N, C-alpha and C positions, 0 to 999 in steps of 0.2 A: 514700183509699188507692189508689195506682196499681197497675195490672196489670203494670207494667214490672218485670222481674226485676232484682235487685241483686247485684253481686259486690264483696266487700271483700277486699283483699289487704294483708298486712303484708310489706314487703320489708326484710330485715335484713342481707343479704349485699352486699358491694361488690366482688366479683371478676367477671371477664369471664364465666365460665361460669354464675355465679349471677345475672347481669344479665338473661339471656334469659327465664327463666320468668315473672317478673311482667309484663314488657312483652308477651310473646307471649300470655299468658292474658288480660291486660287488653284488648289490641287485638282479639283474637278475640271475647271476650265483648261488647265494644262493637259490633262488626260484627253480632253476633247480636241486638242490641237491648237488651242489659243496660245498666243504669246502673252505672258502675264507679268505684271509688275505690281508690287505692293509698296506703298510709301508709308512708312511708320513715323508718326509724329506725336508729340506730346506724350500722353500716357501709353499710347500704342507701342512706344519703345520698350516697355516692360516685356513685350512678347519676343523681343530679340535677345534678351539676356541669356547667358549660358546657364545660369542657375535660376530657373523659373520658380517664383514663389507667389504664384497667382492665387487670388482669393475671390470668392463670390461677394458681391456687394449688394445685399438686398435693398439697401436704401436707394441705390442707383437704378434699381429695376423693380419697381412696385408691381409689375405685371408677372412676376415669377409665380408659376403655379405651385400651390402648397396644399398639403392634405387637410381635410376637415375644415375647410372654409377659412383657414388661417391666412389665405392670401388677401382677405379683406382688411385685416388689422395688423398682421404680423410685420410686414415690411417697415412699418413706421415704429411700432412699439418694440419689436424684437431687436432692433439695432441698439437699443439702450441696455440690453442684457449683456453683461460681461461674458466674453468667450463665444458669443453667438455667431460671429463671423466665421470663426474656426469650425464650429459645428456645421454650419450651413455649407461651407466649402467641402468638408469631409463628406457630407450627405450628397452633394452634387457629384463629386468624384466617384463615389461608390455607385451612384445611379448610372453614371456614364459607363463605368466599367461593367456593371451588370447587364447593360444593353449592348455591350460590344463596341462602344464608341472609342475611337482611337484617342490617345492622350494628345495634349497640345504639342509636346515634344515630338511625338510620332508624326503628327500632321505637318509640323514645321520641317522635319527631316524629309518628309515626302515632297514638300514643296521644293526643297533644295535639289532632290533627285530629279524632279520634273523641270528643273531649270527655271523656276519662278524667280525673277529678279527681285530681291528684297533691298529696299533703300531706307537707310536710317536718316532722318532729318537732322542735318548738321547743326542747324540753328537751335533745335531743341536739345541736342547733345551738349552743345556749348552752354545754353541757358541753364541747364540743370547740372552742369559740371559732371557729366557722366563719362567715365573713362572708357574709351573704345575697347579696352581689353576685357570689359565685362560682357561684351556682345559676342554672339556666335560668329564663327568664321564665314567668309564668303559674302559679306554684306558690302554694299556700296554706301558711301556717305555722300549726301547731296542735299541741295535745297529745293525750294518750290519750283525753280526753273527746270531742275532735273525731272521732276514729276510731270510738269506741263509738256516737256519735250515729247514724252511718251503718250500722256493722256490726250494731248491735242489730236492724235491720230487714232486713239482707241475707239473701238466699236461700242464698248461698254465701260462706263466709269462709275464706281460705287464708293460711297462714303460710309464707313462703318465706325 
């Protein structure tokens, strides 16, 4: 039995704002000496595509802080305005860049360099007819049993 701590993460979201938590937590844990695995399932598989086209979904996150009190009404009404998702995605990317936050691509690469094991849910890949060629190199494809093998001995398990 190893003294190395283990972190298991399940990533289920495929939007820009939900891409950050699994990669930030995984890369930080790896830097602290944890053995880390991320199991990407359902919409979380979007985070493993070679060509990321992630967008912000204000409808999916009504807690998004917005200027001028817009957070009280905008997440519901704003999604009805054509082009608003693209505008909000651009605003989020610009805000992150201005604050020096790494891009999702950079964080994902950092996880690869830190030997974070990334597993794509085979059942979801099959369900949505996703060609494996669309995904980044270095992934493992596996099912829930693959995740439980590691998570069963993990010190920390997170569902994101």
